[in-house]
Residue, then its C-alpha position, 0 to 999 in steps of 0.5 A: m532509531t531514525t524517523y525521516t519526515r516529509e519535510s526532509y524531502f518534499q519542497d512543495d506540499r503540492f508535489p510530495f514526490y522525491i527520487d534519488l539514485c543512491t549508492i550503499h557503499k561496500g562494507n557500509q551499513i544503513a541503520s534502521h530507520t522509518h519514514d512517514f511517507i511511502e517508499l518505492v525501491f528499485v535495485v539497479e546492481g549490487n547484493a546488500e542485505h536488507e532487514v525489514s519486519g525482523h527478516h533479513y533478505k539478500l537483494a539482487a538487480g531487479d528487485v523492486f518493493v514498496l515500504e509503506p509508512n512507519v516500517y523500520h528497516s535497514y541495510l547492510a552493504s555487501q563486502d565486495e561491491d556497491t549496491l545501487v538503488y533508486n529510492v522514490l519517496f511520495e505520499a499517497a496524496f501525490l496520486e490521489k485521483e489516479l489511485e482510485v483508478l489504479q485500485q480497480l486493477p487487481s494486479f496493482i492492489n497486489f503489488f502496492y498493498l498486499a505484498p508489503f503486508l505479507r512480508k510479515s510472513q516468514s516464508f514470504v519474500p516481499y520483493h518482485p524480482l524483474q526479468a531482464g527486459q522488464m528490469l531495463h524498462i523500469q530503469s529507463h522510466l526511473q532514469m527519465i524521472n530522476d533526470e527531470f527531477q534533478h533539472k526541474r525543467e518546464g513542465y517536469q512535474l506533469l512529466i514525472k507524475t505521468r511516467f511514474i503512473e506508467c511505472l506503477v502499471w507496468l510493475s503491476r503487470y509484471q508482478q502478475e505475470n511473473r507470479k504465474h511462474a512462482k509457487r503459491e505454496e510459499i504463502s499460507d491461506i492464513a497469510w492471504i486472509e490476513s492481508i485482505r483484512n488489512f486491506v479492508e481496514q485501509h480501503y473500507q470507503q471503496p466498493l470491494t467484491l468477493k470476486q475482486l479479493s478472492r482472485l487476488c488470493g488465487m482462491s475460488v470465491s467459495s474457498f475464500t468465503a469459507k476461509f474468511k468466515e473461518a478466520t473473522g467469524m463473519s462474512l466479507l460484507d459484514y466485516k467491511h460494514t463493521v469497519q465502516i461503522r466504527h469509523a463512522s462513529e468516530l467521525l460522528l463524534a470528531d466533528t458534531s457539525k458534520k452532517v450525517l450524510q457527509v459521514a455516510l459518504e466519507t465512509g463509503f455509503n452512497d445511500l443514507s437509508f442503508f447507511n442509517k439501517t446498517f449503523r443501527k444494526h451495529m450500534g443499536v441506535t441511529p447515527r443521529d441518536y448515537r451522536v446525541q447520547k454520546v455528546h450529552h451522556p459520554 
């Protein structure tokens, strides 16, 4: 199976972004493949079949979804019509600073991070079907972005980045609005908790609150707390600390010249004293002693 790499699409390391309006011709098949970047897909028209994570879904105009890196997927075109899609390829680094702000929006987290993970649930369709007006709005954004990308006029990179951020905010809003009218029962509580665990694993450096994460799952704080502990055997905070300390222990050994304070900051601890206390609680020794022991007595 094919793996598409960043070098094939991103001509400028400082601008890891690519967009294309692609046609899946009727009767054709796009073989299973993956990529080492993020892909956002918007279906303009058509009804090709999409296979992802072992599940098959029928696409429709207005469907939009995110594919994270290293996920294999394929397309089987319709026999009676072409399917037209916008493929937007980018790396997280493209929006590094903006993501810090976007990740404060629960609707963005749900659209961009949780929904892709939830596709592992057999009953969950990982697409966000847009309503007619919403579809036209997003399509107009993507048309402008595509035009700027193709012609590369002065200032095109700034215009693309600005308009794409707008797209993500609008898509997050639409997902939140449309979700209110969908049946939550299609996703089990276990699937939601697993998605939150996955999110914590990826974003352990950031401040995460019970209120924020329980809201994402549509649960009360007390219900989320009970279900999370039942699934993991620990509280959300303890689970997050476990992930942080695991990464901190790896960083301490990966670069022994790196100061303990820097390791603390890189793993989401802004207080060195608290980092030392938490590390000792989980590892039995201080970060400094852990490094000395592992380096001299591997």
